[in-house]
SEPABA-727388 format. One line per field, with one value per residue (C-alpha): y, x, z negated. Coordinates in Angstrom, 1 decimal. Layout:
N
py = (Y/...)
px = (X/...)
pz = (Z/...)
END
This chain:
721
py = (110.8/113.2/111.7/112.9/113.0/112.7/109.4/108.9/109.4/106.3/106.7/108.8/107.8/108.7/108.8/112.2/113.8/114.3/117.3/118.5/120.9/119.0/115.3/113.8/111.3/113.4/117.1/117.6/120.1/118.5/121.7/122.2/125.8/126.6/125.2/121.5/118.6/115.1/112.6/109.4/107.6/106.9/105.4/104.8/103.0/105.8/106.8/109.1/110.3/109.4/110.4/111.5/112.9/116.2/118.7/122.5/123.0/120.7/120.6/117.4/117.8/115.6/115.9/114.6/114.3/113.6/110.6/111.8/109.6/111.3/114.9/115.1/113.7/116.9/115.5/114.0/117.1/119.2/117.0/117.3/121.1/121.1/119.5/122.2/124.9/123.6/123.1/126.5/128.1/126.1/127.1/124.5/121.8/119.4/119.6/119.3/122.8/124.1/127.5/129.5/128.6/124.9/123.9/124.1/122.4/121.0/120.6/117.9/118.6/117.5/117.0/119.0/117.9/119.3/117.4/118.7/118.9/119.6/120.1/120.1/119.4/115.9/114.3/111.6/108.9/106.3/106.6/105.3/102.1/101.3/102.3/100.0/97.1/97.9/97.9/94.5/95.9/96.6/99.0/102.4/103.6/106.6/109.0/108.5/108.6/112.0/113.4/112.3/113.3/116.8/117.2/116.1/118.3/121.3/120.6/120.3/123.6/125.3/123.6/124.5/128.1/128.4/127.4/123.9/120.4/117.3/114.6/111.6/111.2/107.6/106.0/105.9/109.7/110.5/110.6/110.6/113.0/111.7/114.4/112.6/115.4/114.0/115.5/115.1/114.3/113.6/116.7/115.6/115.2/118.5/120.9/124.7/125.9/128.7/130.7/128.7/125.5/126.7/127.8/124.4/122.7/124.7/123.5/119.8/119.1/118.8/115.6/114.8/111.1/110.4/107.1/105.1/102.0/102.4/105.9/107.8/109.2/108.5/112.0/111.9/108.5/110.4/113.2/115.7/116.1/119.0/120.1/117.9/114.9/115.2/114.6/111.3/110.1/111.2/109.4/106.2/106.6/106.9/103.9/101.9/102.9/102.1/98.7/97.6/96.7/98.3/99.8/97.1/94.3/92.0/92.2/95.9/96.2/94.1/94.6/92.7/95.2/98.1/98.3/99.6/98.3/99.2/99.9/96.3/96.2/99.4/98.7/100.7/104.1/106.2/106.6/110.3/109.7/106.9/109.3/112.0/109.5/108.3/111.8/112.3/109.3/110.0/109.0/112.4/115.5/117.5/115.1/115.6/118.5/121.6/122.9/121.7/124.0/122.0/118.9/120.6/121.9/118.4/117.0/119.7/118.8/115.2/116.1/118.4/117.2/115.9/114.8/111.1/108.8/105.7/103.0/102.6/100.0/98.6/97.8/94.4/93.5/90.8/92.9/93.2/95.9/99.2/100.1/101.6/104.2/103.2/99.5/97.5/96.5/93.0/91.1/91.6/90.3/90.2/93.8/94.5/97.6/100.2/102.9/106.6/107.4/106.6/103.9/104.8/102.1/101.3/102.5/106.0/108.7/108.1/111.7/113.4/115.1/118.6/121.6/124.0/127.7/127.8/125.8/128.8/131.2/129.1/130.6/134.1/133.2/130.9/132.3/128.9/129.1/125.4/124.1/120.4/120.2/121.9/118.9/118.1/115.2/114.0/111.8/111.7/113.1/111.0/109.6/110.7/111.9/110.9/113.2/112.7/112.5/110.6/113.7/114.0/115.3/115.9/115.9/114.6/111.9/114.1/112.7/113.7/114.1/113.8/113.6/112.4/112.6/113.9/111.5/113.9/115.1/118.7/120.8/123.0/126.6/127.9/131.6/133.3/134.8/138.6/139.8/140.5/141.6/139.0/140.0/138.8/137.2/136.1/132.9/132.1/128.7/127.0/123.6/121.2/117.5/116.0/112.2/111.1/110.5/110.8/113.2/113.4/111.9/112.4/114.0/113.1/114.6/112.4/113.5/114.5/117.2/116.3/113.2/113.2/110.5/111.0/108.8/108.9/108.0/106.4/103.5/104.5/105.7/107.8/108.8/112.2/113.9/117.5/118.9/117.3/117.7/114.2/110.9/108.3/105.3/104.2/101.6/100.4/97.6/98.9/97.4/100.8/104.5/105.1/107.4/107.8/107.0/106.9/106.4/104.3/106.3/105.6/106.3/102.8/101.4/102.9/102.1/102.8/102.6/102.2/103.0/99.3/98.8/97.3/98.1/97.5/97.8/98.5/98.5/102.0/101.0/98.0/98.9/95.5/94.7/93.5/92.5/93.3/93.1/93.1/93.7/95.7/97.8/97.4/100.4/103.1/103.6/107.3/107.6/105.7/106.4/104.7/104.6/106.6/103.4/102.2/98.9/99.4/100.7/102.3/102.7/104.6/104.1/105.3/102.3/104.2/101.7/102.0/98.9/98.4/96.3/94.9/97.1/94.5/91.7/93.3/91.1/92.5/93.2/94.9/97.2/100.2/101.2/104.9/105.8/108.9/108.2/108.3/108.4/111.2/111.6/110.1/110.8/108.9/110.6/110.6/108.3/105.8/105.5/107.3/107.5/110.7/110.5/113.1/112.2/113.2/113.6/116.8/115.3/114.5/111.4/110.2/106.5/104.4/102.4/99.4/98.9/100.6/102.7/106.1/108.6/111.9/113.4/117.0/119.0/122.4/122.2/122.9/120.5/117.5/117.3/117.0/116.6/116.5/117.3/117.5/120.1/118.7/119.5/117.3/120.1/121.0/119.3/121.2/120.2/121.6/121.5/122.0/124.8/126.9/127.0/125.5/124.8/124.5/122.3/121.5/117.8/117.1/118.5/118.6/122.3/124.4/127.2/129.1/129.2/130.2/131.9/133.5/130.9/131.5/127.8/124.3/123.8/120.6/120.2/121.2/120.9/122.1/123.8/121.8/124.1/123.8/127.5/127.8/125.9/126.0/125.3/124.7/125.6/125.4/129.2/128.9/130.2/128.8/130.5/130.5/130.6/131.3/128.1/129.9/132.9/131.4/134.6/134.4/135.7/135.4/134.6/133.0/133.9/133.3/129.6/129.8/126.3/124.6/123.3/119.9/119.0/121.1/120.3/122.9/121.8/122.9/125.1/126.9/125.4/125.0/121.9/121.8/119.4/119.6/116.9/118.6/118.0/115.3/117.9/118.5/122.1/123.6/127.2/129.8/132.9/136.1/138.0)
px = (80.7/83.6/87.1/90.5/93.3/96.1/97.9/99.0/95.5/94.5/90.8/90.3/86.6/85.8/82.0/82.3/83.8/80.5/79.6/83.1/85.5/88.6/89.3/88.2/91.0/94.1/93.0/93.7/91.3/88.3/87.3/90.2/90.8/87.7/85.7/86.1/85.0/86.2/83.4/84.9/88.0/87.9/91.3/94.5/96.1/96.6/100.2/101.7/98.5/95.4/92.1/89.1/85.6/85.2/82.4/82.3/78.9/76.8/79.1/81.2/84.9/87.9/90.7/94.2/96.6/100.3/101.5/103.6/106.5/106.8/106.7/110.4/111.2/111.8/110.8/107.6/106.6/107.4/105.1/102.3/102.6/102.9/99.5/97.9/99.7/98.5/94.9/94.6/95.5/93.1/89.5/87.8/85.2/87.7/89.8/88.9/88.1/90.4/90.5/93.7/93.7/93.0/96.5/97.2/98.9/97.6/99.8/98.6/99.2/102.5/104.1/106.7/106.0/102.8/100.3/100.1/96.6/94.9/91.1/89.4/86.2/84.9/84.3/81.7/82.3/84.7/88.0/88.3/90.0/87.2/84.6/86.1/86.0/82.4/81.4/83.0/86.2/84.5/86.3/84.5/83.3/84.7/81.9/82.6/86.3/86.1/83.9/86.1/89.3/87.8/86.9/90.4/92.2/90.1/91.1/94.8/94.4/93.3/96.1/98.8/97.5/98.0/101.6/101.3/101.5/100.1/102.9/100.8/97.8/96.5/93.1/93.3/93.8/90.7/87.5/84.0/81.7/78.2/77.3/79.4/82.1/85.6/88.0/91.8/92.9/96.1/98.2/101.0/103.2/102.2/105.0/104.9/106.4/108.5/111.3/113.8/112.3/112.5/116.1/117.0/115.3/117.4/120.5/119.6/116.4/115.2/115.5/111.8/111.2/107.5/106.6/103.5/104.2/102.9/101.6/104.9/106.7/110.4/111.6/109.8/111.4/114.7/113.6/112.9/109.2/107.6/104.0/103.8/104.4/100.8/99.7/101.6/100.0/96.6/97.0/98.0/95.0/92.6/94.2/93.5/89.8/89.6/91.3/90.5/94.2/96.8/99.8/102.0/99.8/101.9/99.3/100.1/103.7/106.5/109.3/111.8/111.5/110.2/107.2/103.7/101.0/97.6/95.5/94.4/92.7/90.6/88.9/85.9/87.6/88.5/91.9/91.8/91.3/94.0/96.4/95.8/96.4/99.6/100.9/100.1/102.1/105.1/108.4/109.9/108.3/108.8/106.5/103.6/101.0/102.6/99.6/96.2/94.6/96.4/94.7/91.3/91.6/92.3/89.3/87.1/88.3/87.4/83.8/83.5/81.5/83.7/86.5/87.3/86.2/87.4/88.8/92.5/94.0/95.8/92.5/90.9/87.2/87.4/86.3/82.5/80.4/79.4/75.8/73.5/71.0/68.5/68.0/66.5/69.0/69.8/67.5/67.7/70.9/72.9/74.2/77.7/79.8/80.2/78.0/78.9/77.7/79.5/78.5/79.0/80.6/80.7/84.3/83.3/81.8/78.1/76.9/76.3/79.2/80.0/79.7/82.5/82.0/83.8/80.9/78.6/80.6/82.7/81.5/82.3/85.6/87.0/85.5/84.4/81.9/81.4/80.6/81.3/82.0/78.8/76.9/74.8/72.8/69.5/66.3/63.1/59.5/56.6/59.4/61.6/65.1/68.0/69.3/73.0/74.5/77.2/74.9/70.1/64.5/61.7/58.7/55.3/54.6/53.5/50.9/52.5/50.9/51.7/50.4/51.5/55.3/56.8/59.4/62.1/65.2/66.3/68.9/67.2/67.8/64.6/64.1/65.0/62.3/62.3/63.8/61.1/62.1/60.8/59.9/62.3/60.5/62.5/61.5/61.6/62.6/59.7/61.1/64.0/63.4/66.7/66.1/68.2/71.9/73.0/72.3/68.9/68.7/65.0/61.8/58.2/54.9/51.8/48.6/47.1/49.7/50.3/52.5/56.0/58.6/62.4/65.2/68.6/72.2/71.8/70.0/66.6/63.3/61.2/57.5/56.8/53.7/54.4/51.6/53.2/56.7/57.8/58.7/55.9/57.4/60.9/61.9/65.3/67.7/68.3/71.2/72.8/72.0/68.4/68.6/65.0/61.4/58.0/54.4/51.7/48.7/46.7/49.6/49.3/52.6/56.1/59.0/62.6/65.9/69.2/72.9/73.7/71.2/68.4/64.8/62.1/58.4/56.8/53.3/52.8/50.2/52.1/55.7/56.3/58.3/56.3/59.1/62.8/65.1/68.5/70.4/67.9/70.8/74.5/75.1/73.1/69.4/69.0/65.3/62.0/58.7/55.5/52.7/49.5/47.6/50.3/50.7/54.3/57.3/60.2/63.7/66.8/70.3/73.9/74.5/72.7/69.8/66.1/64.2/60.5/58.9/55.5/54.7/52.7/55.3/58.6/58.8/61.2/59.5/62.0/65.1/66.3/69.9/69.8/73.5/72.9/75.7/73.8/70.0/69.3/65.6/62.6/58.9/56.0/53.4/49.8/48.7/51.3/52.9/56.2/59.1/61.1/64.6/67.3/70.9/74.4/75.1/72.9/70.2/66.5/65.2/61.7/61.0/58.0/57.3/55.8/58.5/61.5/62.0/63.7/61.3/63.2/66.3/66.1/69.3/70.2/71.3/74.9/75.3/73.7/69.9/69.1/65.4/62.3/58.6/55.5/52.8/49.6/47.7/50.1/51.0/54.5/57.8/60.2/63.8/66.2/70.0/73.3/73.8/71.5/68.5/65.1/63.8/60.1/59.1/55.9/55.2/53.2/55.8/59.0/59.3/61.4/59.3/61.3/64.5/63.9/66.9/67.7/69.3/73.1/74.0/72.7/69.0/68.4/64.6/61.2/57.7/54.4/51.7/48.5/46.6/49.5/49.9/53.3/56.6/58.9/62.6/65.3/69.0/72.5/72.4/70.4/67.1/63.7/62.2/58.5/57.8/54.6/54.1/52.4/54.7/57.9/58.5/59.7/57.1/59.0/62.5/62.5/65.6/67.1/67.5/71.2/71.7/72.3/68.9/68.9/65.3/62.2/58.5/55.7/52.7/49.1/49.5/52.4/55.1/58.4/60.4/64.0/66.9/70.6/73.2/75.5/73.4/71.0/68.5/65.2/64.0/60.5/60.1/57.3/57.3/57.6/54.4)
pz = (-148.2/-148.1/-147.5/-148.8/-146.2/-148.7/-147.7/-151.3/-152.8/-154.9/-154.0/-150.9/-150.7/-154.4/-154.8/-156.5/-153.4/-151.7/-153.8/-154.7/-153.0/-154.3/-154.4/-157.7/-157.5/-156.6/-156.4/-152.7/-151.1/-149.3/-147.5/-145.0/-144.1/-146.0/-143.0/-142.3/-144.4/-143.4/-143.3/-142.0/-140.6/-136.9/-136.3/-138.0/-135.1/-132.6/-132.0/-134.6/-136.1/-138.1/-136.6/-138.6/-137.9/-139.7/-139.8/-139.6/-141.2/-139.0/-136.0/-135.6/-134.9/-134.3/-136.8/-136.2/-139.1/-138.4/-140.4/-143.3/-142.4/-139.0/-140.4/-140.8/-137.3/-135.3/-131.9/-133.2/-135.0/-131.9/-129.8/-132.3/-132.3/-128.5/-128.3/-130.4/-128.5/-125.1/-126.2/-127.8/-124.5/-122.4/-122.0/-119.8/-120.4/-118.9/-122.0/-125.7/-127.0/-129.7/-131.4/-131.8/-135.5/-134.9/-136.1/-139.8/-142.7/-146.0/-149.1/-151.4/-155.1/-156.5/-153.0/-151.1/-147.6/-146.0/-143.8/-140.3/-138.9/-135.5/-135.4/-132.0/-130.2/-130.5/-127.1/-127.2/-124.6/-123.4/-121.5/-117.9/-119.0/-121.3/-118.7/-116.1/-118.6/-119.4/-115.7/-115.1/-113.6/-110.2/-107.9/-107.6/-104.2/-102.2/-103.1/-106.8/-106.3/-104.5/-107.3/-110.1/-108.3/-107.6/-111.3/-112.5/-110.0/-111.0/-114.6/-113.6/-111.7/-114.9/-116.9/-114.3/-114.0/-117.7/-117.3/-118.7/-117.2/-118.9/-118.2/-119.4/-117.1/-117.2/-117.5/-121.3/-121.4/-119.2/-121.2/-119.7/-121.6/-122.0/-119.4/-116.8/-116.9/-117.1/-119.6/-120.0/-123.6/-125.5/-124.8/-127.1/-124.1/-122.4/-121.6/-121.1/-117.9/-119.4/-117.8/-119.9/-118.6/-115.0/-115.5/-116.9/-114.0/-111.6/-113.4/-113.2/-115.2/-118.7/-120.7/-121.4/-120.8/-121.5/-119.9/-119.2/-117.1/-113.6/-114.0/-114.7/-111.6/-110.9/-111.8/-115.2/-116.0/-115.6/-117.9/-115.2/-115.1/-113.1/-112.6/-109.5/-111.7/-112.8/-109.2/-109.1/-112.3/-111.2/-107.8/-109.6/-111.9/-108.9/-107.2/-110.4/-110.2/-106.5/-106.7/-110.3/-110.6/-112.8/-110.9/-112.3/-111.0/-108.8/-106.1/-105.7/-106.8/-105.3/-107.9/-105.7/-102.9/-105.0/-102.7/-103.8/-101.4/-102.6/-99.5/-98.7/-102.1/-101.5/-98.1/-99.1/-98.7/-95.6/-94.2/-95.1/-98.8/-98.7/-97.0/-99.7/-102.5/-100.8/-100.6/-104.3/-105.3/-103.0/-104.7/-103.9/-105.5/-102.3/-100.4/-102.8/-102.7/-104.1/-106.0/-107.2/-104.7/-101.9/-103.2/-103.5/-99.9/-98.6/-100.5/-99.1/-95.6/-96.2/-96.7/-93.7/-90.6/-87.9/-90.1/-89.5/-92.2/-90.5/-92.6/-92.7/-90.4/-93.4/-95.1/-95.1/-95.2/-97.9/-100.8/-101.4/-99.7/-101.3/-102.2/-99.6/-100.6/-98.0/-98.6/-101.5/-104.1/-105.3/-107.5/-111.3/-112.8/-109.5/-109.4/-108.2/-108.4/-111.2/-112.4/-112.5/-116.0/-119.2/-121.6/-125.3/-127.3/-131.0/-131.1/-130.0/-132.0/-132.7/-132.3/-129.0/-127.3/-128.4/-126.1/-126.8/-126.9/-123.5/-122.0/-122.6/-120.4/-118.1/-114.9/-116.0/-117.6/-115.0/-111.8/-110.6/-107.8/-107.2/-110.7/-110.2/-114.0/-115.0/-116.3/-119.4/-120.7/-119.5/-119.9/-117.8/-118.0/-116.7/-116.0/-118.8/-118.1/-120.2/-122.9/-122.6/-121.7/-121.7/-120.8/-123.0/-123.5/-121.5/-123.8/-123.4/-120.9/-118.0/-115.6/-112.3/-109.0/-105.4/-101.9/-98.5/-98.2/-95.0/-93.6/-92.4/-94.4/-94.8/-96.4/-99.0/-99.8/-101.6/-101.7/-105.0/-107.2/-107.2/-110.5/-113.1/-116.6/-119.0/-122.6/-125.2/-128.1/-131.2/-133.0/-136.7/-138.2/-140.0/-140.8/-140.3/-139.8/-141.0/-141.2/-138.2/-138.9/-135.3/-132.4/-130.9/-127.4/-126.7/-128.0/-126.9/-128.0/-128.3/-126.5/-129.8/-130.2/-133.8/-133.6/-132.0/-131.4/-131.4/-130.1/-131.7/-131.4/-134.9/-133.1/-134.4/-133.1/-135.5/-135.4/-136.9/-138.2/-137.2/-139.5/-142.6/-141.2/-142.1/-140.6/-140.9/-139.1/-138.0/-135.5/-136.7/-135.6/-132.1/-130.2/-129.3/-129.0/-127.9/-124.9/-123.8/-124.8/-123.0/-124.0/-122.3/-120.9/-124.1/-126.5/-127.9/-126.6/-126.6/-124.2/-125.0/-123.0/-124.7/-123.9/-123.7/-120.9/-123.0/-122.2/-124.9/-125.5/-128.9/-130.3/-131.9/-134.5/-135.9/-135.0/-133.7/-130.5/-127.6/-125.3/-124.5/-121.5/-123.1/-119.8/-117.8/-116.4/-116.0/-118.2/-120.1/-119.2/-118.7/-117.9/-117.9/-116.1/-115.4/-112.9/-113.8/-114.6/-116.9/-115.2/-113.9/-115.7/-113.9/-115.3/-114.0/-115.1/-115.0/-112.7/-110.0/-109.8/-110.3/-111.5/-111.5/-114.2/-115.2/-118.2/-120.1/-120.0/-119.0/-116.0/-113.3/-109.9/-107.6/-107.6/-105.6/-105.2/-105.0/-104.2/-106.4/-108.8/-112.1/-112.0/-114.6/-114.2/-112.4/-112.1/-110.4/-108.4/-109.6/-106.7/-107.9/-104.4/-104.8/-107.2/-107.2/-108.7/-109.5/-109.7/-110.6/-106.9/-106.9/-104.8/-105.3/-103.5/-102.8/-102.6/-101.6/-104.7/-102.9/-100.2/-101.7/-98.6/-98.9/-97.6/-98.1/-99.6/-101.0/-101.4/-102.7/-106.3/-106.9/-109.9/-111.5/-111.4/-115.1/-115.2/-113.0/-113.7/-111.6/-112.3/-113.9/-110.7/-108.7/-106.2/-107.2/-108.2/-110.5/-110.8/-113.4/-113.0/-114.7/-112.1/-114.4/-112.0/-111.7/-108.2/-107.2/-104.3/-102.6/-103.1/-99.9/-97.5/-99.5/-98.7/-101.1/-102.5/-105.2/-107.1/-110.7/-112.1/-115.4/-117.6/-117.9/-118.6/-118.0/-118.0/-120.0/-120.5/-119.1/-120.4/-118.9/-120.9/-121.2/-118.8/-116.3/-116.1/-117.6/-117.7/-120.7/-120.1/-122.7/-122.0/-123.3/-123.3/-126.6/-125.1/-124.0/-121.0/-120.2/-116.5/-114.5/-112.4/-109.5/-109.1/-110.6/-112.6/-116.2/-118.6/-121.9/-123.1/-126.6/-128.5/-132.0/-131.9/-132.5/-131.0/-127.7/-126.6/-125.1/-125.9/-126.3/-127.1/-127.4/-129.4/-128.9/-132.0/-130.2/-132.4/-130.5/-131.4/-130.4/-130.8/-129.8/-129.2/-131.6/-134.7/-135.9/-137.1/-135.3/-135.8/-135.7/-134.7/-134.4/-132.3/-134.4/-134.6)
END
């Protein structure tokens, strides 16, 4: 289907539009700017514009079209153009990516007033207000608040350094990408800090009253917004997340005395963080932090050893406790507190979130040394990590090994591998498997090396015959996006985890469902794993929990609260004694499966741990991260052995060769690297994919199967001879 954007078109969804370049009902062009074809209406109820999903070839985009009745209102048109101007100058994953030519007009035939359009990156996910509702409106804990605040201040730093300020920060304007990265949206109120503006400010201000109740600072209500106004709105947004109460809630705001008293409703945070937020929401601009760097410096000081984390004397103890990472969690169905990861909803875009061109070279372009925003999707291996994310696949079920686990904790800094020049080997596309209508969230190879299963955002699971290159079975009727899949040891049963928290088991031969836990997690399931005997199933979610299930019946056995933010990946050792989990907090944790005791925490990655895999011989653990590195650990001692470097962007997937000699990794840098497991050296760099690689499978016949969250197509490649 191809839609016409002409508001006066008598049949914008004319069936003949699919194959035409012009609307068959009114003649308006269907290929906007020669590049974008509109596929569906997303919303006609958003402010001054109508929002569509459009495609540039196979890349989904967000298209905003200003309502025609507003085109001749100068202030509205100026705000619409201002959004385009601001976005085109910002190059950061924390804002929707837009090219310099992303603003354009379309003139329908026979009309004299053009349609004004903005096309930008489509961010898949929910906003913070939606996320809070999905999590049951539970206050977030301090660790999560600091992470999110850091991300948002880093975004503001980039915006302010480009001489803009946002002016409308509120929960509805902060999106959670499926990777967990926050992004500011709706730049319609953004203002450029020009010399004219600064001169006007020195003479008494500029009349620009953009207001959102409870989040707008006093000076902005009077039409005198300044860059520091963003800190006020951001502080109020964090207070909403920490208290689960809107700033206008009568529990927080006493209108009679004009007093805002929020601390008693956030007893879970330290006095230091509370003081920082109070400084950000100070009524007078001069009492707020002067720059984004000032806020980042104070956030860094909060995390330094020796800095007091005592609770504020104004806080009370009546609000429920936060989770502990060293104790067993509550029984199934009694969870409390929110998850870190996003939960896609039916009102959001069904395909995976897009990665802008900026995401490929952000470290170089922005000079960021602590890439807190460098995150991508995930699913688990034997365990499977989530493909996201919302983050997103490890491939075959990998039988993982393990030995005795040392009980101490350590800070990890594995030695780097000496630089060895790897051979660059181009690949050729052999076949495209196009049946999915949404992004691919996981790929998994059967042990026969011929069959493969894929999980999609179109709410289906598909079984493929790679030799024939066709789908031979489809599991439809899923309740939400399918994030992760796993096979039983004998390949007869399939397990799937969904974005709505549902966990399911299927019989592969008949395609029938064996059992379902509709609310296995309070949020998306990111990863599933199993014990080597196939008797126990393990699931990890965006809610930060790990649940252990009886694989045959789906009966819950016990839970672990990881305190890792979002559990992105997990594996089970070959002796069945330990679960190893990787999280969005950059840590790897080792748990005793029978007791739930935390045995060890491994640190060293500088961004999210995207996936884990254990070598077939059970000796080594490999962890891949959004920091672009793979780390090799000795399982028995937890000792860091090597850091495998070479990828220039997020490492999203790993798969061992059947002989265990090599490890293949797929990355957002559009390459697959083949590593020697023993030495850690890269032997080959496969190039020519021309796509971000979120999932990779290597068949016994040396076919490379890849999938990306930006397209529903699965591609099969062969090395060039």
